[in-house]
N, C-alpha and C positions, 0 to 999 in steps of 0.2 A: 660549564661549557657554553660557548657562544652559539646561540640559535640563529642561523642564517637562512633566509628565504631567497631563492633564486628567481629573478625576473629576466626572461630572455626577451630580446627584441623580436620583431617579426621575421627576421632572417631574409630580408629582401636583397641584401647585398653583402653577405658575410665574406670576409677575406681570410678567416681562420675557422677551425672547427670549435664552436662554442661549447658544445656538449663535452667533447674530449677535454677542453680546458677546465671545465667545472669538475670533471672527474679527477683531473690532476690536482686541482686545488683541494678537493676532499681528501685525496690520498695523502697529500703533504701536510694537511692540517688535522689528520686523524687524531681523535682524542682531545682536540681543542675546539673543533667546530662540529655542530650537528646541523645538517641541512633539513629544514622543515618546510611545510607548505606555506604558501603566501597568506593563507587565511588563518594560520596559527596565531592565537592571541598572544603568545609569549615570544614572538619574533624580536630579536635584539637588533637585527640589521638586515637590510634588503641589499642584495648584491645584484645590480643590474648588469647583465652580460650582453653587451651590444656588439654586433658583428662588424661595425666599422666606426669611423670617427664621427659620423653624423649623429649617432646616439639619439635616435628619434623615438625610442620607446616611451610611452606615456607613463610617467611615474607619479602622477598627481594623486592617485588613490593611496599613496604611501606617505602623505603629508604627516609630519610628526614623528616619523620613523627615521632612523639613521639610514642613509643610502650611500652606497659606494658604487661607482660606475667603472666598469671595465670595457674598454673599447679596443684593446689589443693585448696580446700575451704579456707584454712588459708590465701592464697594469696589474695583472694577476700576480706577478712576482712581487710587486710592491705591496699588494694586499697580504700575501703570504708572509712576507717579512714583518709587516706591521703586526700581524696577529701573533707571530712567534716571538716578537719583542726583540 
């Protein structure tokens, strides 16, 4: 099972419900993905959920980790399809 940590942006200008989107991702990838905390040593991937196209969240603390960035709901669909193969 892929261990995914979620990193949200600060939410200064979100144009969609980021939390609901992550819930939807988790539901669709149930059994394939486990959401874990950002400080979990066995994180396989960091999913940066940004509320807009600016994507300004600081991801520098995740150097060396695989990072995927979602800036809109369509990006989530791409991520889901990628994981499902």
